[in-house]
Structures are given as structure tokens and as C-alpha cells.
C-alpha positions as CSV (number, residue, x, y, z in Angstrom):
1,V,7.1,-9.1,32.7
2,L,4.8,-6.7,31.0
3,V,3.2,-8.0,27.9
4,R,0.8,-6.0,25.3
5,V,-1.0,-8.4,23.5
6,D,-4.0,-8.1,20.9
7,F,-6.9,-10.0,22.3
8,N,-9.4,-8.0,20.3
9,S,-12.1,-10.7,19.3
10,P,-15.2,-10.8,17.4
11,V,-18.1,-10.6,20.4
12,D,-21.7,-11.7,19.8
13,P,-23.6,-8.5,20.1
14,E,-26.2,-10.2,22.4
15,S,-24.6,-12.5,24.7
16,K,-21.5,-10.7,24.8
17,K,-19.8,-14.3,24.4
18,V,-16.2,-14.4,22.5
19,L,-17.3,-15.9,18.9
20,D,-13.4,-16.8,17.7
21,D,-10.3,-17.3,20.2
22,A,-7.8,-17.3,17.4
23,R,-5.7,-14.1,18.6
24,I,-5.9,-15.1,21.9
25,R,-4.6,-18.6,20.9
26,A,-1.9,-17.2,19.1
27,H,-0.6,-15.1,21.8
28,G,-0.8,-17.7,24.4
29,E,1.0,-20.8,22.3
30,T,3.9,-18.7,21.8
31,T,4.7,-15.6,23.7
32,I,2.9,-15.9,26.9
33,K,3.5,-19.8,27.3
34,E,7.1,-19.0,26.7
35,L,7.7,-16.4,29.2
36,A,5.9,-18.5,32.0
37,E,7.6,-21.4,30.9
38,K,10.7,-19.9,31.6
39,G,9.2,-18.5,35.0
40,A,8.5,-14.8,34.4
41,K,5.6,-13.2,36.3
42,V,3.7,-12.7,33.2
43,V,1.0,-9.5,33.5
44,I,-1.1,-9.5,30.5
45,L,-2.3,-5.7,29.2
46,A,-5.0,-6.1,26.4
47,H,-8.0,-4.2,25.0
48,Q,-11.6,-5.5,23.6
49,G,-13.7,-3.2,21.6
50,R,-13.7,0.4,21.8
51,K,-15.8,2.8,24.6
52,G,-19.3,2.6,23.5
53,D,-19.4,-0.3,21.2
54,P,-21.3,-3.4,21.7
55,D,-17.8,-5.7,22.0
56,F,-16.7,-3.2,24.7
57,I,-16.6,-5.9,27.5
58,P,-14.2,-6.8,30.5
59,L,-11.5,-9.3,30.0
60,K,-12.6,-12.0,32.2
61,Q,-13.6,-14.7,29.2
62,H,-10.2,-13.8,27.6
63,A,-8.4,-14.5,30.8
64,E,-10.7,-18.1,30.8
65,I,-9.8,-19.0,27.2
66,L,-6.3,-18.5,27.7
67,S,-6.2,-20.6,31.1
68,K,-7.8,-23.3,28.4
69,V,-4.7,-22.6,26.0
70,L,-2.3,-22.5,28.5
71,G,-3.4,-25.6,30.7
72,R,-3.0,-24.2,33.7
73,P,-5.0,-21.5,35.9
74,V,-4.6,-17.5,34.5
75,K,-5.6,-14.9,37.0
76,Y,-7.7,-11.8,36.4
77,V,-8.1,-8.8,37.9
78,D,-11.4,-6.3,37.3
79,D,-8.9,-3.3,37.6
80,V,-6.1,-1.8,35.0
81,F,-3.5,-0.1,37.6
82,G,-5.3,0.7,40.8
83,E,-4.0,-0.8,44.2
84,K,-6.5,-3.8,43.1
85,A,-4.3,-4.7,40.1
86,K,-0.9,-3.7,41.7
87,D,-1.7,-6.1,44.8
88,A,-2.3,-8.8,42.5
89,I,0.8,-8.1,40.4
90,R,2.9,-8.1,43.8
91,S,1.7,-11.8,44.8
92,L,2.4,-13.1,41.7
93,K,4.4,-16.3,41.6
94,S,7.2,-17.3,39.2
95,G,5.4,-18.9,36.2
96,E,2.5,-17.2,37.1
97,T,0.0,-15.1,34.6
98,L,-2.3,-12.6,35.6
99,V,-5.1,-10.7,32.8
100,L,-5.6,-6.9,33.7
101,E,-9.0,-5.6,32.7
102,N,-9.7,-3.9,29.2
103,V,-6.9,-1.3,28.9
104,R,-9.5,0.8,26.9
105,T,-11.5,1.0,30.5
106,Y,-8.8,3.9,31.2
107,A,-9.8,7.0,29.4
108,A,-6.9,8.3,28.6
109,E,-5.3,5.1,26.7
110,T,-6.2,6.1,23.6
111,K,-4.8,9.5,23.4
112,E,-2.1,9.6,20.7
113,G,1.4,11.1,22.0
114,T,5.0,10.1,22.1
115,P,6.4,7.2,24.3
116,E,7.6,10.3,26.3
117,E,4.4,11.9,26.9
118,H,2.8,8.8,27.6
119,A,5.5,7.6,30.1
120,K,4.2,10.4,32.5
121,T,0.6,8.7,32.5
122,E,-0.9,7.1,35.3
123,L,-1.0,4.0,33.6
124,V,3.1,3.9,32.9
125,K,3.8,5.5,36.3
126,N,2.0,3.0,38.3
127,L,2.9,-0.4,36.4
128,A,6.3,0.5,35.1
129,P,8.1,0.4,38.8
130,L,6.7,-3.3,39.1
131,A,8.0,-4.9,36.1
132,N,11.6,-5.8,34.7
133,L,10.7,-5.7,31.0
134,F,7.9,-4.8,28.3
135,V,7.2,-6.9,25.5
136,N,5.2,-5.6,22.7
137,D,3.3,-8.4,20.9
138,A,0.5,-6.7,19.6
139,F,1.2,-5.9,16.1
140,A,-2.6,-5.7,15.3
141,A,-2.5,-2.6,17.1
142,A,0.9,-1.0,16.7
143,H,-0.2,1.3,14.1
144,R,-1.7,3.1,17.1
145,A,0.2,5.5,18.9
146,H,-1.8,4.7,22.4
147,V,-0.6,4.6,26.0
148,S,0.1,0.9,26.8
149,I,1.5,0.3,23.2
150,I,4.1,2.7,23.2
151,G,4.4,4.4,26.9
152,F,6.6,1.8,28.8
153,T,9.2,1.8,26.0
154,A,10.4,4.9,27.4
155,V,11.1,3.9,30.5
156,L,11.6,0.0,30.4
157,P,13.8,-2.2,28.7
158,S,11.6,-3.4,25.7
159,A,11.6,-6.4,23.4
160,A,9.3,-7.5,20.5
161,G,7.1,-10.8,21.1
162,R,6.9,-13.7,19.1
163,I,3.6,-12.7,17.5
164,M,5.4,-9.4,16.9
165,E,8.4,-10.9,15.5
166,R,6.8,-13.5,13.1
167,E,4.7,-10.6,11.8
168,L,7.6,-8.1,10.7
169,K,10.0,-10.9,9.4
170,S,7.1,-12.5,7.2
171,L,6.2,-8.7,6.2
172,S,9.6,-7.9,5.5
173,K,10.1,-11.1,3.2
174,V,7.6,-9.5,0.8
175,L,8.2,-5.7,1.1
176,E,11.8,-5.6,1.3
177,S,13.6,-8.2,-1.3
178,P,10.3,-10.2,-2.4
179,E,11.2,-13.0,-4.9
180,K,10.0,-12.1,-8.1
181,P,7.3,-12.3,-9.7
182,C,5.7,-10.9,-6.8
183,V,2.0,-10.4,-6.9
184,F,-0.5,-8.1,-4.8
185,I,-4.0,-9.3,-4.9
186,L,-6.1,-6.6,-3.5
187,G,-9.9,-7.5,-3.0
188,G,-12.7,-7.0,-0.4
189,A,-14.9,-4.3,0.3
190,K,-12.6,-1.6,2.0
191,A,-11.0,-0.4,-1.3
192,D,-10.0,2.9,0.6
193,D,-6.6,1.6,0.9
194,S,-6.3,0.0,-2.5
195,L,-5.0,3.0,-3.8
196,E,-2.3,3.5,-1.4
197,I,-0.8,0.4,-1.2
198,S,-0.8,-0.2,-5.1
199,K,1.0,3.1,-5.5
200,Y,3.3,1.9,-3.0
201,V,4.0,-1.5,-4.3
202,L,4.4,-0.6,-8.1
203,N,6.5,2.7,-7.3
204,N,9.0,0.8,-5.2
205,R,9.0,-1.9,-7.7
206,I,8.1,-4.4,-5.0
207,A,5.1,-5.7,-6.9
208,D,5.3,-6.9,-10.5
209,F,1.3,-7.1,-10.6
210,V,-1.7,-5.9,-9.0
211,L,-4.7,-8.1,-9.1
212,T,-8.1,-6.7,-8.3
213,G,-11.7,-8.0,-7.4
214,G,-14.6,-7.4,-5.0
215,V,-15.6,-3.8,-4.4
216,V,-11.7,-3.2,-5.4
217,G,-12.2,-4.5,-8.9
218,H,-15.2,-2.2,-9.0
219,V,-13.5,1.2,-8.1
220,F,-10.4,0.2,-10.8
221,L,-13.0,-0.7,-13.4
222,A,-14.8,2.8,-12.6
223,A,-11.3,4.5,-13.3
224,K,-11.1,2.8,-16.4
225,G,-14.0,4.3,-17.8
226,F,-16.4,1.5,-17.2
227,N,-20.3,2.6,-16.1
228,L,-21.2,-0.4,-13.7
229,G,-24.9,0.7,-13.9
230,K,-26.8,2.3,-11.1
231,P,-26.8,-0.1,-8.3
232,N,-23.0,-0.6,-8.4
233,T,-22.2,3.3,-9.1
234,D,-24.6,4.1,-6.1
235,F,-22.8,1.7,-3.7
236,L,-19.5,3.1,-4.7
237,E,-20.6,6.7,-4.1
238,K,-22.4,5.6,-1.0
239,K,-19.2,4.1,0.1
240,E,-17.2,7.7,-0.9
241,L,-15.2,5.7,-2.9
242,M,-15.2,7.6,-6.3
243,G,-12.8,10.3,-4.9
244,L,-10.3,7.3,-5.5
245,V,-11.0,7.1,-9.0
246,P,-8.4,10.0,-10.4
247,G,-5.7,8.7,-8.3
248,I,-6.1,5.3,-9.9
249,K,-6.6,6.7,-13.8
250,E,-3.2,8.1,-13.0
251,L,-1.3,4.8,-11.7
252,M,-3.0,3.1,-14.7
253,Q,-1.1,5.2,-17.2
254,K,1.9,5.1,-15.3
255,F,1.5,0.9,-15.0
256,P,-1.0,0.1,-17.8
257,D,0.5,-4.0,-17.9
258,K,0.9,-4.1,-14.2
259,I,-2.8,-3.9,-12.9
260,K,-5.2,-6.4,-13.8
261,T,-8.6,-5.7,-13.8
262,P,-12.0,-8.3,-14.4
263,K,-12.5,-9.6,-17.5
264,D,-16.1,-10.6,-16.6
265,L,-18.2,-10.6,-13.2
266,A,-20.9,-12.3,-11.8
267,V,-24.1,-10.5,-11.3
268,E,-27.2,-11.7,-9.1
269,A,-30.2,-11.5,-11.8
270,N,-33.5,-12.9,-10.2
271,G,-31.9,-14.3,-7.4
272,K,-29.6,-16.3,-9.4
273,R,-25.6,-16.2,-10.9
274,K,-25.0,-15.1,-14.1
275,E,-21.8,-14.2,-15.9
276,I,-21.3,-11.2,-18.3
277,S,-18.2,-9.7,-19.8
278,V,-17.5,-6.0,-18.6
279,E,-18.4,-5.4,-22.4
280,E,-21.6,-6.0,-21.3
281,L,-21.5,-3.1,-18.8
282,P,-23.6,-1.0,-17.2
283,I,-25.7,-3.5,-16.0
284,D,-29.1,-3.0,-13.4
285,Y,-28.1,-6.0,-11.4
286,P,-25.7,-5.6,-8.2
287,I,-22.5,-7.1,-9.0
288,F,-21.0,-9.9,-6.6
289,D,-18.3,-12.0,-7.8
290,V,-15.4,-12.2,-10.5
291,G,-16.5,-14.5,-13.5
292,T,-14.4,-17.8,-14.9
293,K,-12.3,-15.8,-17.5
294,T,-11.1,-13.4,-14.7
295,F,-10.2,-16.1,-12.6
296,E,-8.4,-18.1,-15.4
297,G,-6.3,-14.8,-16.2
298,Y,-5.4,-14.2,-12.9
299,A,-4.8,-18.1,-12.3
300,K,-1.9,-17.7,-14.8
301,V,-0.5,-14.8,-13.0
302,I,-0.5,-16.7,-9.9
303,R,1.0,-19.8,-11.3
304,S,3.8,-17.9,-12.4
305,A,4.6,-15.9,-9.1
306,K,7.4,-16.6,-6.3
307,S,5.5,-14.2,-3.8
308,I,1.8,-13.2,-3.4
309,V,0.3,-10.8,-1.0
310,V,-3.4,-11.2,-0.9
311,S,-5.8,-9.1,1.0
312,G,-9.3,-9.4,1.0
313,P,-12.0,-11.5,-1.2
314,M,-13.3,-11.5,-4.6
315,G,-16.9,-11.1,-4.2
316,V,-19.4,-12.4,-1.8
317,F,-18.4,-16.0,-0.7
318,E,-20.6,-15.9,1.9
319,S,-22.9,-16.8,-0.6
320,S,-22.7,-20.2,-2.3
321,E,-23.8,-18.7,-5.7
322,F,-20.8,-16.4,-5.6
323,I,-18.1,-18.3,-3.6
324,F,-16.7,-19.3,-7.3
325,G,-14.3,-16.1,-7.4
326,T,-12.4,-16.5,-4.0
327,K,-12.6,-19.9,-3.3
328,R,-11.0,-20.7,-7.0
329,I,-8.2,-17.8,-6.6
330,F,-7.3,-19.0,-3.0
331,E,-6.9,-22.5,-3.9
332,A,-4.8,-21.5,-6.7
333,I,-2.6,-19.2,-4.3
334,A,-2.5,-22.3,-1.8
335,N,-1.8,-24.7,-4.6
336,S,1.4,-22.4,-5.9
337,K,4.8,-22.6,-4.9
338,A,5.1,-18.9,-3.9
339,F,5.7,-17.3,-0.5
340,S,2.3,-16.4,0.4
341,L,1.0,-14.1,3.0
342,A,-2.7,-13.3,3.5
343,G,-4.2,-10.6,6.0
344,G,-7.5,-9.2,6.4
345,G,-10.7,-10.7,8.7
346,H,-12.7,-11.8,5.6
347,T,-9.5,-13.3,4.1
348,I,-8.8,-15.4,7.2
349,A,-12.6,-16.6,7.3
350,A,-12.4,-17.2,3.9
351,L,-9.5,-19.6,4.0
352,Q,-10.8,-21.3,7.2
353,E,-14.2,-21.9,5.6
354,F,-12.2,-23.6,2.6
355,G,-9.6,-25.6,4.6
356,L,-6.8,-23.6,2.9
357,S,-5.1,-22.0,6.2
358,N,-2.5,-24.2,6.6
359,K,-1.4,-24.0,2.8
360,I,-0.4,-20.0,3.0
361,S,3.0,-19.6,4.0
362,Y,1.8,-16.9,6.7
363,V,-1.5,-15.6,7.7
364,S,-1.5,-12.2,9.4
365,T,-3.5,-11.7,12.0
366,A,-3.6,-7.9,12.0
367,G,-6.2,-5.4,9.7
368,G,-5.1,-2.0,10.2
369,A,-1.7,-2.4,11.2
370,L,-1.1,-4.9,8.2
371,I,-2.5,-2.4,5.7
372,E,-0.3,1.0,7.0
373,F,2.8,-1.7,6.6
374,L,1.6,-2.6,3.4
375,M,1.4,0.9,2.3
376,G,4.7,1.7,3.5
377,K,4.3,3.6,7.0
378,K,5.9,3.3,9.4
379,L,3.9,1.9,12.8
380,P,4.5,3.9,16.1
381,G,4.8,0.4,18.2
382,V,7.5,-0.7,16.1
383,V,9.2,2.7,15.9
384,A,9.4,3.0,20.1
385,L,10.5,-0.8,20.2
386,E,13.5,-0.1,18.1
387,K,14.3,3.3,19.6
388,A,14.5,1.4,23.2
389,A,16.7,-1.0,21.7
390,A,19.1,1.8,20.1
391,R,18.9,2.8,23.5
392,K,20.1,-0.5,25.4
393,T,23.2,-0.8,23.0
């Protein structure tokens, strides 16, 4: 069984050590373990980093981590589809697991294309004849129409892995028929997706409220006509986020009561936290968090919710002076009786730091794929599996 997983993990740029094994553990404890225990010869395809980036490293460490997770030896070969890789696959015994080299060492891997086009690549032509089944468990990479994500679905019986299944079921729960009221909480520094997500979930009557914080909150306040002050406006311009303002304005006019923006903010004044009301803007200090009144207003909305999606912290939670907004809002979500879904690297890091991960109904390991799904986009990896399933029936 050929299994495409997402082992892409944070790597120390100096020592090249994998810093967080959450994704490897997630795939190992579910899909890989289940296949191996059922006697499959499991061949793992995965990527790590991008060519030229400091985290672009071989998968030897990943195989060693997986071996600890499974509690049995895991083989590794520094080849993707050459003779070395094919010999290693052929010599596998029932229940054994083999990790192939970082699939992105193959230059054509990241070219976008259709499953049928990708089926003609060397990667698929060399590996597909050795496999009986292709399993895509890499939801976090499913938004990419890359060779190893969709190429095998054109020529092999294909299935979704357990992580893929879990992600799709949980996401469908909040996007297809969420229990109402449904609240989306958008924060963090990646504000460029916030308009698309808000538009999709409000226009399609998925969300009843959208609460904004972090840099997302700043852009939405700017769209409301607030002048945030030079350091904050400069930051938004540098990140090319001011272009979102006209679209946000339009959305706010259409849904005036459904989009909530901060009522007060915390700035860094002489190295200390200082809370100001939005009426006191503009300010010459950088904004690093939401304030107490904002938390109280948002907590009220959260308490009445039946479904909650959260992506992104409320501020610079890494600093003890500005941990307040993120910690209190995330605690309110954890203590609510709603079905809660959280995603994004910083969101997961914050939940872990506060010890709240196990109080969230579902924590998504995906980044870009989650965002595209929340924007209502079709993910190539998922579409390819659906086509393969339709062909089989």
C-alpha cells in the first residue's frame, strides 16, 4: 500500500533537527499503524520543506521518529523511485513499513497538473506497478495538485486515510450543516484570507457571527474607518493588507451586525501593556492584543454558540504582557459546550501552551488546506479521491 502522508514538520535551521513530531505521530498512530497491523506492506511518500529552504531535509529522522511511534523498526531509503527504492519495496515483508526519500527531491513533484497528466510522470510510472492500493492521508497538502497527491489516483484503487477522513468529517460538520449559532473567530497575522473566509461563511449562511482579532482585527478596524496610528498602518501597508479594506467595507455594509471588531486594544507603551478604547485611536504605539472589553463581548457570543471555528490568536500571545486576549478567548471556547474546531500553526501552539488542546472538539493539523476548505474551495487531493471512488463503483 502506497501511503501519501504529511510529515512536514518544523525544523531547527541550525541543527536540522525536527522540533515537533505532532504530524508524524498523528499519521503513525492511525493510518500507518492500522495498515501495518492488518499485514500490509506500507510504503510512505512524504515531503519536508521546499527545495532551497532551510527545512528541506531528508526523511531519515522522520523514519526514526515513526519507528518510536509504532514501537517497531521502520525502514528508510534515500531514494524516491529509482532501483534502490524499488528493491527496498520489493523486499518488504507483510506488516513492515518503509519511508521513501523526501518526494520533493524529485523536481517534477511540485508541478501542478491533472491526475491523468501526473500518471505519466516517472514517479507514478515507477511506483504504481508495485502497489495494490494508494491511500491519501495528507489532508494538509490536499490543496496542492502535486504528482504524489493526485497522480496515483488515476491508475490505482484509491482511498482516504484516517487523518484525511477525520479532517473532512469535522470540517463538513461546521461547513455543511453547523449547529446554530455558529461563530467563526479569525485572528493571527495572516489576514489575507480573512475576507474570503468571512465572505464565504456569511454569504452561505454558515456563520452567524465573525469575531476578529490579531492583525485581522486591525484590518477590519481600518475598514471601519479607524486610523490605527503610524506604526500599525505602516505594518498593514508593508504586509500589503490595506488592499482588503474596500472588500471588507462592502461586507460590513451587507452584514452590519454579524461582524464583530475589537472595542478596545492593548498597546506596548514603554515596554508595558496599556489598554485603550478604539475611540482613543490613532496611537503611536504598536497594537499587540485585544483588551478586556473586547474579551467580555466576545465571550458572551462564544457562550451562546453551538459551533465554533477558530483560526489564529488574538495577539502576540508569546509575550506574557500580551497573552491575555488569546488565553481568555481560547479558555472561553474550551469551556463552552459547542462543537469547536481549531486550526493553524499558531492556534495549535497556543492551545498546547495553555493546556487546552484536549478541550477542543477537533484540532486540525492543516494550514493552507484548512483555509482553502473554509473559503469553499475544492481541494485537488480530495477531488482526485472522489473521482477514483466514482470510477470504482
